[in-house]
C-alpha positions as CSV (number, residue, x, y, z in Angstrom):
1,M,-17.2,-1.0,-9.2
2,P,-14.0,0.6,-7.6
3,R,-10.7,-0.6,-9.1
4,A,-7.6,-1.4,-7.1
5,I,-4.2,-2.6,-8.3
6,T,-1.4,-3.8,-5.9
7,V,2.2,-3.8,-7.1
8,L,4.1,-6.9,-5.9
9,T,7.7,-7.8,-6.1
10,D,9.5,-11.1,-5.4
11,N,9.3,-12.0,-1.7
12,F,6.5,-9.5,-1.1
13,A,5.2,-9.4,2.5
14,D,1.9,-11.5,2.2
15,W,0.2,-10.0,5.3
16,E,0.7,-6.3,4.4
17,T,-2.0,-5.8,1.8
18,A,-4.0,-9.0,2.2
19,L,-6.6,-7.5,4.5
20,F,-7.3,-4.6,2.2
21,N,-7.4,-6.7,-1.0
22,A,-9.5,-9.5,0.5
23,S,-12.0,-7.2,2.1
24,A,-12.1,-4.9,-0.9
25,R,-12.8,-7.8,-3.3
26,Y,-15.0,-10.1,-1.3
27,Y,-16.8,-7.8,1.2
28,F,-16.9,-4.5,-0.7
29,G,-17.1,-5.7,-4.3
30,F,-13.9,-4.0,-5.7
31,D,-12.2,-5.1,-8.9
32,V,-8.9,-6.2,-7.3
33,R,-5.8,-6.9,-9.5
34,Y,-2.1,-7.5,-9.0
35,A,0.9,-6.3,-11.0
36,A,4.5,-7.5,-11.0
37,P,7.6,-6.9,-13.0
38,Q,7.0,-8.3,-16.5
39,G,3.8,-9.8,-15.1
40,K,5.8,-12.9,-14.1
41,P,4.8,-15.2,-11.3
42,L,6.6,-14.5,-8.0
43,L,7.0,-16.0,-4.6
44,S,5.8,-14.3,-1.4
45,A,7.7,-14.1,1.8
46,G,5.5,-16.9,3.1
47,G,6.1,-19.1,0.1
48,L,2.9,-18.4,-1.8
49,L,3.3,-18.6,-5.6
50,V,1.4,-15.8,-7.2
51,T,0.6,-15.1,-10.8
52,P,-0.3,-11.5,-11.3
53,Q,-2.9,-10.3,-13.8
54,L,-0.6,-7.8,-15.4
55,A,2.9,-6.4,-15.8
56,I,3.7,-3.1,-14.0
57,D,4.2,-1.5,-17.4
58,E,0.6,-2.5,-18.4
59,I,-1.0,-0.6,-15.5
60,E,-3.6,1.8,-16.9
61,L,-4.5,4.7,-14.7
62,D,-7.9,5.5,-16.4
63,G,-10.6,4.4,-14.1
64,L,-8.2,3.3,-11.3
65,D,-9.3,4.3,-7.8
66,V,-6.3,3.1,-5.7
67,L,-2.7,2.0,-6.4
68,L,-1.0,0.1,-3.6
69,V,2.6,-0.8,-3.2
70,C,3.2,-3.9,-1.0
71,G,6.4,-4.1,1.0
72,G,9.2,-6.5,0.5
73,P,13.0,-6.6,0.4
74,A,13.1,-5.9,-3.3
75,W,12.3,-2.2,-2.7
76,Q,15.7,-2.0,-0.9
77,S,17.7,-3.5,-3.8
78,A,19.2,-1.9,-6.9
79,G,17.0,-4.1,-9.0
80,A,13.7,-2.7,-7.7
81,P,11.3,-1.7,-10.5
82,D,11.2,2.0,-11.2
83,I,7.6,3.0,-10.7
84,G,8.2,6.7,-9.8
85,A,6.7,8.1,-12.9
86,L,3.7,5.9,-12.5
87,L,3.2,7.0,-8.9
88,A,3.6,10.7,-9.8
89,A,1.1,10.4,-12.7
90,A,-1.4,8.6,-10.4
91,Q,-1.0,11.3,-7.7
92,Q,-1.6,14.0,-10.3
93,R,-4.9,12.3,-11.3
94,G,-6.1,12.1,-7.7
95,I,-5.8,8.3,-7.5
96,V,-5.4,7.1,-3.9
97,L,-1.8,6.0,-3.3
98,A,-0.9,3.6,-0.6
99,G,2.4,2.1,0.5
100,I,3.2,-0.2,3.5
101,C,6.5,-1.2,4.9
102,D,9.2,-0.8,2.3
103,G,6.5,0.2,-0.2
104,T,6.7,3.6,1.5
105,R,10.3,3.9,0.2
106,V,9.0,3.9,-3.4
107,L,6.5,6.6,-2.5
108,A,9.2,8.7,-0.9
109,Q,11.6,8.3,-3.9
110,A,8.9,9.4,-6.2
111,G,8.3,12.6,-4.2
112,V,4.8,11.5,-3.2
113,L,5.6,12.0,0.5
114,D,7.2,15.4,0.3
115,H,4.0,17.4,1.2
116,V,1.9,14.9,3.2
117,R,2.1,13.5,6.7
118,H,3.3,9.9,6.4
119,T,5.0,7.0,8.3
120,S,7.1,4.0,7.5
121,N,8.9,1.2,9.4
122,S,11.1,4.0,10.8
123,A,12.3,7.5,9.9
124,D,15.7,6.0,9.0
125,N,14.0,3.8,6.5
126,L,13.3,6.9,4.4
127,A,16.0,9.4,5.5
128,T,18.7,8.6,3.0
129,L,16.6,8.0,-0.1
130,A,17.4,10.1,-3.1
131,G,14.4,12.3,-4.0
132,Y,12.9,12.3,-0.5
133,A,12.2,15.7,1.0
134,G,9.4,15.0,3.4
135,A,11.3,14.2,6.6
136,A,9.6,17.2,8.5
137,L,6.2,15.5,7.9
138,Y,7.3,12.0,9.1
139,Q,5.0,10.6,11.9
140,D,6.6,8.2,14.3
141,V,3.5,6.1,15.0
142,P,2.7,2.3,14.9
143,H,-0.4,2.7,12.7
144,A,-1.3,3.9,9.3
145,V,-1.3,7.6,8.4
146,A,-3.6,9.1,5.8
147,D,-3.2,12.6,4.3
148,R,-4.7,14.0,1.1
149,G,-5.1,10.7,-0.6
150,V,-1.8,9.1,0.4
151,I,-1.8,6.3,2.9
152,T,1.4,4.9,4.5
153,A,2.0,2.4,7.3
154,P,4.7,0.3,8.9
155,G,4.7,-3.4,8.0
156,T,3.2,-4.2,11.4
157,A,0.0,-2.2,10.7
158,P,-2.0,-4.1,8.1
159,V,-5.4,-3.6,9.8
160,T,-5.1,0.2,10.2
161,F,-3.6,0.3,6.7
162,A,-6.6,-1.5,5.2
163,A,-9.0,0.7,7.2
164,A,-7.3,3.9,6.1
165,V,-7.3,2.9,2.4
166,L,-11.0,1.9,2.6
167,A,-11.8,5.2,4.3
168,A,-9.9,7.2,1.6
169,L,-12.2,5.4,-0.9
170,G,-15.4,6.5,0.9
171,I,-16.1,3.4,2.9
172,A,-16.7,4.6,6.4
173,G,-19.2,4.7,9.2
174,D,-20.8,1.7,10.7
175,E,-19.9,-0.6,7.8
176,L,-16.2,0.0,8.2
177,Q,-16.3,0.0,12.0
178,A,-18.0,-3.4,11.9
179,Y,-15.3,-4.8,9.6
180,L,-12.5,-3.4,11.8
181,A,-14.2,-4.9,14.9
182,L,-13.9,-8.3,13.4
183,H,-10.1,-8.0,13.3
184,A,-9.8,-6.3,16.7
185,R,-11.6,-9.0,18.7
186,E,-8.5,-11.0,19.4
187,H,-7.0,-8.0,21.1
188,G,-9.9,-7.7,23.6
189,A,-9.8,-9.1,27.1
190,Q,-8.8,-12.7,27.3
191,G,-10.3,-14.8,29.9
């Protein structure tokens, strides 16, 4: 069973990793878990009270297939958890890394985006971050970007983010296309 851990912070953006986590757990049979600073309950941007299964410091990389960083305003604050070493270690082990919205800032600060094509909410969202040297590889697109096991997306792209993460984990073809079609139907012709 594939294993996924999503890192959350207070006021995390509910919608950003929800499609991946729900489909990975319910539809594709993943072991899906959540981590937060000190493992304490936190409130989402939408007001959902969440109790994570573990503290960020308790994340074990052995047997982990994907580590996601959900966006939220905490990643722009001085009090944001420092997970740079965790991300670098995960990347060295070949674990799929995924960040959406301000979760991309953490990947940039850890040097994860220095040598892969990537996106974020905007180029300016990453440009002034200490430790970021990947500006030449920034892609100004409204959808997720996947490159060598690293997936990034603006906060407005949860569907392509979920699809790119699932594809990076080997879920592709008709099964993935059918899943995506479920979420795309509302964008079809309206009559």
